[in-house]
N, C-alpha and C positions, 0 to 999 in steps of 0.2 A: 337273816329276818326277810331279808328282800325275798330270797327264794321262797321262803314257806308262804308267805301274804300272798306270791302269784298263785302259788298251787293251788291253793285253801279260795281263791276266786275263782279259778276255773274248775273246781271241783263243786263251788254252788252252783256256777251259771249251769253246769250240765245237771244237776237235781231238777231242773223244772219239767226234764223228761218225764219221770215219774208222776202218779198219781199224788194228787193233792191230799188225798185221804193217809197216806204212807208217809210217816215222819222222818224227814232223813236225815241221818246223823254223820257229821263229817268225820273222818279217821281222827283228826285232830280232838274232835272233841272226845270221840271214843274213846281215846288212849288216855284223854284227862280221867273220864269217868271211871274206868277200869282200875286205876291206880290213882290214890289220892297224891294231890299236890304237896312237896315239901311243907307249904307253909299255910297249908288247909286246915282245918277244925277237923281233929279226930276223937274218938271214943275210946277211952280205957277204962274197963271195970263199970261201965254203965254212965262215966263221968265224960263230958265234953271238955277237951282240953284244947286252947288255940295253942298250937305249934310257932314257936318264935320264927319269924320270917328268915331266909337264907340270906347270910352277908353278900354284899358286892364282893365279886374279886378284886383283889389289889391288883392295882396298875404298875408293874416294876418300871424302871427306867429304861429297860430292853425294849419292853413292850411299848410305853410309849413312843421310843423312837420309830419303832416299827410302825406304828400308827399314824405319826406325822408325814414318815415317808410316803405312805400310802396314798395319802389324801391329794387331790390334785388342787383344791380351793385351798387358797391362801387363809381365807376368812375361817373355814374349818379348822384347818391346821391349828391357827392359834385358840381357836375354842378348845381342840384338845389338849392343847399347851396348859391352856387356863384348868379345865376341868379337873385333870389329874395333880394339879397342885393343889387342889381342896382335898385330896386324901390326908387323912392324918398321918402326921410322921412322915410326909414326902417332902423333898425339897430339889428343885431342878439342880442337874450339873452340867457339865463341858457339853456333854452328849446330845441333852434333848435342847440346850441353847443353840447348839451348833445347826442341829436338822430343821430347828425351826427357821432360824435366820437364813440357811442355805434354801428353804423353800419360799420366803418371803422374798428375797432377792431373786430366786427364778421368777417369780410372777411379779418382778418389780415394783413391790410395796415397801418403797425406799423409807417413807415416813414411818411406817410400823417397824420399819428396822431400826431407824433412830430412838423410837420409843423401848423398844427391847433392849437395844445397847445401854439406853440410859439406867434401865431395872438392874442390868448386871452391877454397875457399880455398886450396887447395893448388897448383893451376893457374899456370902463368906466360902463358896466353892470356889476350887483350884480351876481356872481358866488356861488354853493354852492358845498359842497365837495363830493357830493354823484357822481357828474361826475368820480373823480379820484380814489374813491372807487370801481366804478364798472369798471374802466380800469385796476386798480390792479387785480381783480379776473379775467378778460381778458388775463392780462400779465402772471398770474400764471398758468391759463390752457395752456398756450404755454411754458411753462418753462423758462421763461424769466424774472427772479427771480430779477436780477439787476433793471428791469424796474420799478417791484412793490412797489423799493423804492424809484426811480425817482418819481414816480406817487406821493407818500406820500409827498417827499420833494417839489413838485409844490403847496400843498393845500394852505401854508401858502403867497407865492406871488401872487397867483393868484385871490384866495378866499379873502385873504388879513384878516384872521384869524387863530388861533392854531387849528391846527386838533383837532378834538373830540376826547372822549374815544372810541368813534364806529370805526372811521377810525385806531385810533393805535392798538386797537384791532383786527381789520379786517388784517390790516397789518402784524402783529405779528403773527396770526393763520395762515394765507396762506403760511408764510415762514416756520413755523413749520410743518404744513401739509406737505410741498414739501420738507421736511427733509434739509432743508438749516438753520443748527444748527448755523453756524458762521455768516452769512446774519441779523439771528435773535438776535444774541448776539450783534452783531454791532449796529442793529436798537437799542434796549434795551439801549443801552449805550447814545447814541445820545440822545432819547426821555427823558432819566432821567436829562441829562445834559442841554438841552436847552427848554425843555417845562414843566420841574416842575412836572412830572408825580406822581398822587396820584391815584394808582390802585382801579377800583373796582371789584366785585366779577369775573365779566368776564375776567379781565386782569390778576385777580390771577389764575384763572382756567387754562387760557392759559400759563401761567407760570410754572403752574405744570407739564402741559403736555410738554412742554419745557425740564423739567430734566426729567421726564420719559423716553421721547424719546431719549434722551443722556443715559438712563440707570443708571441716578443717582436719585436713588429713596428717598435717604436721602435728598438729597438738596429739592426735591419736599415736605417732611415732613417739611422742614423748612419755606418753603412758605405758608404751611397751618398752621404752628404757627401765622407767620405774619398776614395771614387772620383774625384769632382768635382776636389779636389785634387790630384790623383795627374797625374805627365805621360804617365804609361804607361796609362792606363786612362780609361773613360770610360763612364757607363750606357747599355747598349743595351736592346734589345727583351729578353732573358732577363731583366735587371735588372729592367724595369719589370714583366713577367709574373708573376715570383715575388713581388716586393713586391703584386700586386694578389692574387695567389693566397693570399698571408699576409693579408692585409686581409679576403677573402672568408671565409677558414676561422674568422675571428675575429668574421662577423657584420657588418664595416663596409663595406656594399656602396656606399653613396653615396662614402664616401672613394676605394673603388676605380675608381669611375667618374671621379670628380675627377682621379684618379692617370693614369686613360685619357686625359683628354682634355688635361691635362699633356704626357703623351708626343708627343701629336700637337703641339699647339701649341708649346711650348717648343723640345722637343729634335728636334722634326719626324721623327719615327721611326713607320712605318708600321706597324699591327698586321698578324699574320697569322692563320689560322685558329685556331692554337692559343691565342693570345693572347685572342681572340672568345669561345672556348669556355670560358675561367677564368668569363667573366662570365655566360654563357649558363648553365653550370652551376650557378653559385651562385644566382641569380635563380629558377631551376627548384626547386633544394633548397629556397630559402625561401618556395615558394608563391608565388612572383610572376612565373609563365611568360610574362605577356603583354608585361611589360618583357624575357623573352627573347627572345620574337618579334620586339619592336622593334630587338634587337640583329642579329638576322638580317637584316632589311630593310637596317638599315644597313649591313652589310656588303657586300650587294650592289649598292646606292647608291655604295659606295666602290669597287667594282672588285674585293671580295676574295669569290669563289663558295664559299659555305657547303659544307663537306665532308660525308662519312658521319658522323664523330663530332659534327659541330654538330646535322645533323638528328637522330640520335639522342639526345642530349642533349634536346634541347627535346622529343621525343617521349616522353621518359621524364619531363618536367616535365608534360605533357598528362595522363599517364597515372596520375601521383601524385594530380594533382588530379581525376582521374575522367572526364576528357573526353576520352573514348575515339575519338569521333569529329573530334576536331582532331587528335589523334596519329594518325590514320588518314588524313587530310588530307595531314599532314605527310609520311608514309610516301610517300603517292603522289606529292605534288611531287616528292621525292628521286628515284623513279625517272623523273618527267618531266624531270630537268634533266641525264638520263645517268648517275646514279648505280645500281651496284647495292647493295642492301642488304646488310649482313652480318649474320651469325648475331646480333651484339647487338639491332641494329635489328630483326631479325624477330621474336627473343625479347622485347623490349619489347613489341612490339604484341599477340604472341600473349598474353602475359601481361595485357594489358590486356583483349583480348576475354573470357579465361577469367573472370578477375574478376568481369567484367560477366555471367557468365553466359552468353556468346556463343562456346561450346565450339567450336561446328559451323565457325563464322569462322577460330578458330585451329586449327584442324586442316585448313582450306582451304589457312593459309598454309604449315603445315608440309609439306603436298603441293607448294606453291608452290617451297618451297624446295629440297626434293628434284630438282623439275624444272630449277631453275637451278644446282644442282651445289652448293648451299650446304649443308652436310652437319649437320643437327641435332646437339649434343652432350645429355648429360644434363641439364643445367640446363633446356633447351627442353623436354627429356620430362618433366620434374619439373613443368612448368608446366603441360604439356597434362593428366597423370595426376592432379593436384589437381584442375582444372577438370572432368574427367569424375566424380571422385570427388564433386565437392560439387553434380554434375548428377545424382547417385545413378545412374551410367552404370557401375558398376565393371566390368560383363562388359566392355566396351569397351577398360578398362583393365588389365585382365587378358591380354586378346589383345594388346594394345600389348606389355605385357612380355614375352609368349610370343614374339611375331614379332621385334620389333626386332633382338634380336643376330645374327638371321640375316640382316637387311639391313643389317649392319655396323656398328651403333650399340654403342658400349660402356657399359652401365648400371650404375649404382653400386647399393651397397645402401639407400640411401636412395631410390631410384626403387621400389624393392619394398615397401620400409616403409610409403610413403605409401598405397599400395593396401591392405597387410595391415592395418595401423592403421584404416583406413576398413570394411573388413570385419568385423574384431571389434568396432567401435564398432555398425554395424549388426546385429550377430547372425547375418551370413551365414559359420555354420561349415564348413558344405560347401566353399564357394569358398574360404576361409580356407584350411582343410586342403589344398588342392589348391594355392594359390601357397605355401603352407610346404613341400611338396613339391618344387615347382619351384625354389624358394629354395636349398633342402639340396641339390637338384641340382647347381647352378650355383655352390656354395661360399659361397652366402650365409646369415648368420644374422641373424634378425629382433632386433628391440632387446630387451635383456632384460624390460621392461616388458610387452611386446607378447608375448611366448612365454609369461610366467605368465599373462598375461591369456586368451591363448587356450586355456591346460589347462584354467584355472579353469571358463572359460565350457563347456567340453566336458563338463567334471564335473558343471557345475549342470544342464546340458542331458541328465543321464543317459547321455551317450557317453562311457563308460567305455575302451572298445576304443580311440575315435580319440583319446583324451587319452593314452593309453598310448603308441599310435603317433608322437603328435607328440613326447612326451617322450622315447622313446628314439632318434627320430632327432635332437632337439635336444641329446642326451647326447655322441653320436657327434660333435658338432660342437666339442665344449669347452663348452656351456651347462651353469650351474649352477643349479636353480629355487631359488625361496625354501622354506624347510622347512614354508611353509604348504600349498604348492601339492602337495608330496611328500604332507603328512597327509591333503589333501583327497581324490587321488586313490587312497592306499591306502584311505580311507574307503569311498568308491564302491564300489571292487572288492569289499571284504571283503561289501558290504551285498548287492552281486548274486552272493554266496558263490561267488566265484572267487580261490581261497586260493592257487593256484598262481602266477597275475601278479601277486599280492600278495607273495609270498615273493619273487619275481623282482625286483621293486621296490626292494623291502627291502634285499635282494644289491646292488643299484646303489647304495642310498642308502648303504649302509656302505663302497663303494668311493669316494665322492666324499669 
């Protein structure tokens, strides 16, 4: 319909080129004149008969699902849902409710979700628990953890079946991942009491993670012993990886290594790259990067090729110890084995170079990223800007701030603040004022302390006009300076016998 309307409009506008004495007929009108509409009056044997209007096409459940999926606006999706239900003989089913609730949750229309779920209680169709598992995930992403439990509790009365082990494990895992330990404990107690829970391996693993996140590794080992006694479960790679991670977080690295060896020797479970990375990260964080290197070598000898995450973790360990050249060698080895560094790997090495005063090498890597199609983000840029400022190359940092948004890189206010703070600290007031103008034009406001400091420095340098200009620009963005800053600026202006600007500032002060 939109396409036809647009075409007709353009044709009508072009008709003005013809003489007004010639009646212009749209092709759409011509088509309708040459063949009578199906619902128009027609003549049979000299008698005019009104033809019965054509019935609207019936919208099926599949068509309704498709229409709601395609609709971006939640309100319109709900209107479609309600409209199709007006059709004679149409009753919504699990699919139409599921797609509507997913759309509403995506748009964070959670109040409407509650209304729809209430309506579902009165429907006679068969619902599936997948609707509620999906909603649990949406609520968890929005940090509405109490609602995660509400969606689980809605399964039994609406689906009219006990929640499956999948629903139980999903709910428990979401709460633990969100570090909602108390809610997870409450959930477990309720499930064990009312649903006669018989855990499988998945739920046992979540319980292991639950205790490890609490820092109670001993309780996690007790769960593992229960797994060994159970008929339907047994410790697997996820179990061991979770336990090793828990031990490493508690600084018990040797016990983690011992558990790793037990996994290989007793249960004969081969580790994957993720399991190795737990140990690589742990030794790197503990300042034992050489042992992390040994783990990489062990991986290679045992047929597990290190991935980007493993190499990046090792690079990070070298960088923390100030061993930039070793980190650089790991970076080149990663490329030699055919792996393409990602943004984390590049940023790790760039940070190492900048911290070591080798900003040019960091900038070269930034250019390499661009050539390889690896787009730098704000974190990478902040590392470069910090390096340039520490090297007293603030002009280059300023040029980057000015240019990068045109290269498609979105900068945060922190990027601008790094350079502005440095300029204020070094007393480069002209450049600071120029950067302030750029920030305000792009909708960024400096830090409160930096803004006050800039105005004070301008006053102390006798640049009352610049200080007033900076202040008025900041006021328009909602900035409220400290009283001492107002006082100092008015004092400087009065000493210069510029009373009108002083009165203007006083007026602004009253409005604040």
